[in-house]
N, C-alpha and C positions, 0 to 999 in steps of 0.2 A: 443077313436079314436086309431086305430093301427098305429105304426111308419111305415115310408116307407120302402119298401123291398130293399134288397141289389141290386137286378137287376134294380130298378128304379134309385137308386143313381148313378150307373154305367152309365146308359143311359143319365142321365142329364149331368154328367161330360164329357162324350164324345161329347155331343152336343155342350157344352160351349167351349171347347178347340178346337174342329173342326172348329167352326165359327171363332175363333180368328186366327187360323192358315191359314184359307183362306183369311182373310183380310190382314194378313202380306204378304202372297205370292202376293196378288193383287198389293199392294203398292210397293213391290220390283220390280215387272215386269214392272210397269209404270215408276218407277224412272230410271230404266236401259234404257228404250226406250226413255225417254224424253231427249231433248238436254240440255247441260249445259248452264247456263246463261253467258252472255258476260263478267260480272265481276268476274266469278269464275276462279281462277288460278289453275294450276296443283299443286298437293301436292309436298312439298318440300322432297328431299330425306332424309332418316334417318341420323341424326347426330350422332356423336360418343357418345354423352351422352345418346341418346335414345337406343343405342345398348349396354349399360352397362359400357362404358368407359367414364370417366368424363372428359369433355373439360375444362380445367382450363383457357384457353384464353377467353372463353365465359363467364365464371362466375367470373372472378377476379374483374371485375368492381363492381359487386354487393357485393362481400365479403369484399373488401378493405374499410378502413375508409376514410371519406372525409378529404381533407386537411384543417387544421384550418386556418381561415381567419385572426386571431389575436393571439397575445401571452398571452392574458388574460385567465387565467384558473379559474377565479371566486374568491370568498373570500377565505382567509387563513383558513384552517381547525383549529377548536378549540378542536380537540380530545386530550385527555391525553396520548394516546398510542404513540405519535409521540416522536422520539429520539432526545433529546437535547445533542449534542455532547460537548457543552460547559460545562454541568454538569458532563460529564464523565471524564473530565480532572482533575484528583485527585490533581495535582500539580499546578492548576491554581490560587489558592489563596496563594500559598507558595512563599515567597520572596526569590529570587536567592541570594546566599552569595555575599558579597561585593567584594570577591576575584575572582568571576567568570570572565572568559576571554571574553571581549566584542569584541576584534579585534586581529588578529595575524598579526604583521607587519613583513617586511623583516629583520628588525633590532631590533625587540623588540615586546612588547605587550601593549595593552590597556586594563586595568581592569574595572570592572563595577563600581568601586567607583571613577573613574576618574584618578587613578594612571597610569602613563606612565613609562614602563620600556624599554628603548631605548639604543642606542649606541652599538648595536650588542650584548646585554646581554640576557641571558635566564632568566627564573624565576622559583623559587621554591616556591610552595604554601603549607604551612603547618599549621594547626590549625588556620585557618582564617588569617594568616599572609603571606605577600608577600615579597620574598627576591630576590635580584639580584643574578644571578647564572652564573657562568663561569666555567663549569666542564672541558672544554679543558685546563684550566690553572692549574688545580689541580696536585700537584706533581711536578711542575716546580719550580725549586728554583730560587730566584732573581738573576739576572745577568747571568743566564744560557742562552745558545744560542739555546736550544732545542725549536722546534716548537710544539705548542699545537695540539694534534690530538686525535680523539676519536675512529677512526676506526683502528683496528690492522691489521697485515698482513694477518690474516685469514678472514678478512671481518666482524669482529664482533665489536660491540659497547662496548668499554672497557675504563672505567675511574678509576682514583685512589680513594682510601678510603677517601681522604681528601674532595672530592666533596660531601660527605654525612654527613658533620659534623653536620648540623641542625638536621637530623634524629636521630643522636646518643643522642642529648641533650633533645629533646622534650619528654614529658611525659603527658599523655599516648600517646603511639605511634599509628600512623594511621594503619588501617587494610589493606588498598590498596594504592599502589603508582602507578599513571598512568604516563607513560613515553612517551613524545613526542619527537622523535628523529630527528626532522628537516623536510625537504621536503619529506623524504622517511623514510622507516623503515629498521632496520637491526637486525639480531639476537644478543643477549647479550652474552658477554663472560661468561663462567661458573664461573669465579672468582668474577665478578660483581653481578651476580645473587645470588651466594652463600652468599656473604657479606650482601646484602640487606635482604635476606631471614633470615640471622641469627639474624637480628634485629626484627624478627616476622612481617615482612611486606611482602605482596604478590605484584606481579608485573603484570602490563598489559602494552604491548608495542604497539605503533601505531605511525603514522606520527603525526606531531604536530597539524595539523588542526583538525583531527578526535579525537585526544587525548583531545584537549581543549573542543570540543563539549561534549565528554563523561564526563569529569570532571564537566562541568557546570550541567549536568543532575544528575550525581551520588551525587555531593556535595549538590545539592538542595534536593535530595530525602534522603540521609543518613546523611548528615551533614559534615562539614569540619573537625570535629575531627576524622572521620572514613576514609575519602578520602583525599589523598594528591596528589600533581602532581609536576612534574618536566619537563620543556619544553625547547627545543632548538630552536632558531629562525628559521623560514622557510627560511630565506636567508643564513643560514650557509653553508659554503663550506670548505671542508677539505683543509689544506694548501698543496701546492705542495712541493715535495722533492727538 
């Protein structure tokens, strides 16, 4: 049997598509002439979202998460990847030195070992030992009418060499001396700084509260043999002329 000719295939294609187009035109004409049902409403105007502009006011309700009804978030995760900040505290199991400052009083100090230094005295902490310290009386001879002062006319913190007698005797000497100068801080006079540095000791100056906190941290981390401290009470006031 011979295959159908090209002319026959074209005729069949034209007949099939022509019949379909005739049916489509007939349904279109009848749908335009037929009245709309009573329940059919007019089409709504195009919204901004259909014109290419996203309307966030209409979609926010679908995209936002629902409000949780309780504070329960399920069982605690057992993953090993969680961060335990308690383990990260490298000094957590290190005991604080017994000479750590537990409280700064207006007229003295309370140490971690229960020792109280009061009566308006300062304290000198060297090599794990605590000493009562009154640097404003250094250099004043007994019976003298001079008033103990620590701030010179230039506004610098300046005390006599006799105030550092313990640092001269102790061996090995500490590497750092933390000075707490009372309720506020002052620059140290060149003479006082030069003398302490001549002993091979570096100086860090702060007010007494911050100096006590720094001493507690550094003495725990480095040891009391390396870090020393000298504190003036936070209630100290320079005598009036």
